[in-house]
C-alpha positions in Angstrom: 16.7 -17.0 13.7 16.4 -17.1 17.5 14.9 -13.6 17.4 12.2 -14.8 15.0 11.4 -18.0 16.9 10.7 -16.3 20.2 8.5 -13.6 18.7 6.3 -15.5 16.3 3.2 -15.2 18.5 3.5 -11.4 18.5 3.9 -11.2 14.8 1.1 -13.7 14.2 -1.1 -11.8 16.7 -0.6 -8.5 14.8 -1.9 -10.0 11.5 -4.6 -12.1 13.1 -5.8 -9.3 15.4 -6.1 -7.0 12.4 -7.9 -9.6 10.3 -10.3 -10.6 13.1 -11.1 -7.0 13.9 -11.4 -6.2 10.2 -14.1 -8.9 9.6 -16.5 -7.2 12.0 -18.8 -4.4 10.8 -17.4 -1.6 12.9 -13.9 -3.1 13.2 -13.0 -2.2 9.7 -12.6 1.4 10.8 -10.2 0.4 13.6 -8.4 -2.4 11.8 -5.1 -0.6 12.5 -5.6 -0.5 16.3 -4.5 -4.1 17.3 -1.2 -4.1 15.2 -0.4 -0.5 16.5 -0.8 -1.7 20.1 1.4 -4.7 19.5 3.9 -2.5 17.6 4.1 0.0 20.5 4.6 -2.7 23.2 7.1 -5.0 21.6 10.8 -4.7 22.0 11.5 -7.4 19.4 12.5 -5.9 16.0 11.0 -8.7 14.0 7.6 -8.5 15.7 7.8 -4.7 15.4 8.4 -5.0 11.6 5.4 -7.3 11.1 3.1 -5.2 13.3 4.2 -2.2 11.3 3.2 -3.9 8.1 -0.2 -4.9 9.5 -0.8 -1.4 10.9 0.2 0.2 7.6 -2.4 -1.9 5.8 -5.0 -1.0 8.4 -4.4 2.7 8.1 -4.4 2.4 4.3 -7.8 0.5 4.4 -9.2 3.2 6.7 -8.2 5.9 4.3 -9.7 3.9 1.4 -13.0 3.6 3.2 -13.1 7.3 4.0 -12.2 8.2 0.3 -14.9 5.8 -1.0 -17.5 7.1 1.4 -16.7 10.7 0.4 -16.9 9.8 -3.3 -20.2 8.0 -2.7 -21.6 11.0 -1.0 -20.5 13.4 -3.7 -21.7 11.2 -6.5 -25.0 10.5 -4.7 -25.9 14.2 -4.4 -27.8 14.6 -7.6 -31.3 13.2 -7.0 -31.6 12.0 -10.6 -29.0 9.2 -10.2 -29.7 7.5 -6.8 -28.5 4.1 -8.1 -24.9 5.4 -8.6 -24.3 6.3 -5.0 -22.6 3.1 -3.7 -20.6 2.7 -6.9 -17.2 3.9 -5.5 -17.5 1.6 -2.5 -17.4 -1.6 -4.6 -13.7 -1.3 -5.4 -13.1 -0.4 -1.7 -14.8 -3.6 -0.6 -12.8 -5.7 -3.0 -9.6 -4.0 -1.8 -10.4 -4.7 1.8 -11.3 -8.4 1.0 -8.0 -8.9 -0.8 -6.2 -7.1 2.1 -7.8 -9.3 4.7 -6.7 -12.4 2.8 -3.2 -10.8 2.8 -3.4 -10.4 6.5 -4.2 -14.1 6.9 -1.3 -15.0 4.5 1.0 -12.8 6.6 -0.1 -14.6 9.8 0.7 -18.0 8.3 4.1 -16.7 7.0 5.0 -15.1 10.3 4.0 -18.2 12.1 6.4 -20.2 10.0 9.2 -17.7 10.6 9.2 -16.2 7.2 9.1 -12.5 6.2 5.9 -11.0 4.7 5.4 -7.6 3.0 2.3 -6.2 1.4 2.9 -5.0 -2.1 3.2 -1.2 -2.4 -0.1 -0.8 -4.3 -2.1 -2.4 -1.4 -0.4 -0.8 1.6 1.1 2.7 1.9 4.2 3.0 4.1 2.7 5.4 6.6 4.6 4.1 9.7 8.3 3.8 9.6 
């Protein structure tokens, strides 16, 4: 437990940094950057684990945005259906909103010394 107590600020910082960056307009594209920086600089395994979870969500959110934008562009190509263009982005926005709430829950749990994991359907395990 001593390992967790000394590293709470780094673990909380990984989640809060991703959430704060994610709530900005441009930041949603680099939501993975803050947790990845904390992950690369920490020597504590507990902080490393939490930063990895936050970075995995950030990278998954970035891929979801790219996929939704690509689908929107492909669907929006026919000029006869201009109202259908942003349709694939609505589930992406809902996903990101749920994920940002998950980041805040992760910060609270890490701050209290508990473990937190995103469910597999929200965050891909891209980093080991």
